[in-house]
C-alpha positions as CSV (number, residue, x, y, z in Angstrom):
1,N,-6.8,34.2,12.3
2,D,-6.0,34.8,15.9
3,L,-3.5,37.6,15.2
4,A,-6.0,39.4,12.9
5,A,-8.7,39.0,15.5
6,Q,-6.5,40.6,18.1
7,L,-5.9,43.5,15.8
8,F,-9.6,44.0,15.2
9,A,-10.0,45.1,18.8
10,S,-7.5,47.9,18.5
11,G,-9.5,50.4,16.4
12,I,-9.8,51.3,12.8
13,V,-6.1,50.9,12.0
14,G,-6.2,47.5,13.6
15,I,-9.2,46.5,11.5
16,F,-7.4,47.4,8.2
17,A,-4.2,45.7,9.4
18,G,-6.2,42.6,10.4
19,I,-7.9,42.4,7.0
20,L,-4.6,42.8,5.3
21,I,-3.1,39.9,7.4
22,L,-6.1,37.7,6.8
23,V,-6.0,38.3,3.0
24,L,-2.2,37.8,2.7
25,G,-2.2,34.8,5.0
26,H,-5.0,33.0,3.1
27,T,-3.5,33.9,-0.2
28,I,-0.2,32.4,0.7
29,N,-2.0,29.3,2.0
30,I,-4.0,28.9,-1.2
31,M,-0.9,29.4,-3.3
32,L,1.0,26.7,-1.4
33,G,-1.9,24.4,-1.7
34,I,-1.9,24.8,-5.5
35,L,1.9,24.7,-5.8
36,S,2.5,21.5,-3.7
37,P,0.5,19.0,-5.9
38,F,1.8,20.6,-9.0
39,L,5.4,20.1,-8.0
40,H,4.7,16.6,-6.8
41,S,3.2,15.6,-10.1
42,L,6.0,17.3,-12.0
43,R,8.5,15.3,-10.0
44,L,6.7,12.1,-10.7
45,H,6.6,12.8,-14.4
46,Y,10.3,13.6,-14.4
47,V,11.2,10.3,-12.6
48,E,9.0,8.2,-14.9
49,F,10.2,9.9,-18.1
50,F,13.9,9.8,-17.0
51,T,13.9,6.0,-16.6
52,K,13.0,5.6,-20.3
53,F,16.3,7.0,-21.5
54,F,18.7,6.2,-18.7
55,K,21.1,3.4,-19.2
56,G,22.8,2.2,-16.1
57,G,26.5,1.6,-16.1
58,G,29.6,2.5,-14.3
59,K,30.5,1.1,-10.9
60,N,28.3,0.5,-7.9
61,Y,28.2,3.1,-5.1
62,D,30.2,1.9,-2.2
63,P,30.0,4.6,0.6
64,F,32.4,3.1,3.1
65,G,35.0,1.6,0.8
66,N,34.3,-2.0,1.6
67,H,36.3,-3.9,-1.0
């Protein structure tokens, strides 16, 4: 908003550039606000669904090789 406000003071070209920056900035912000909860809920559905079919097995993870 501050960047666009500074452009408004520089004439007609600045006004159009400021409007463009405002519209693009707010559009990106809205899209991120929509995408974030969608991805979070998608991840939660995947984790909950995956545990219904996963059968553990194999050997335990031992990162430092303590035997």
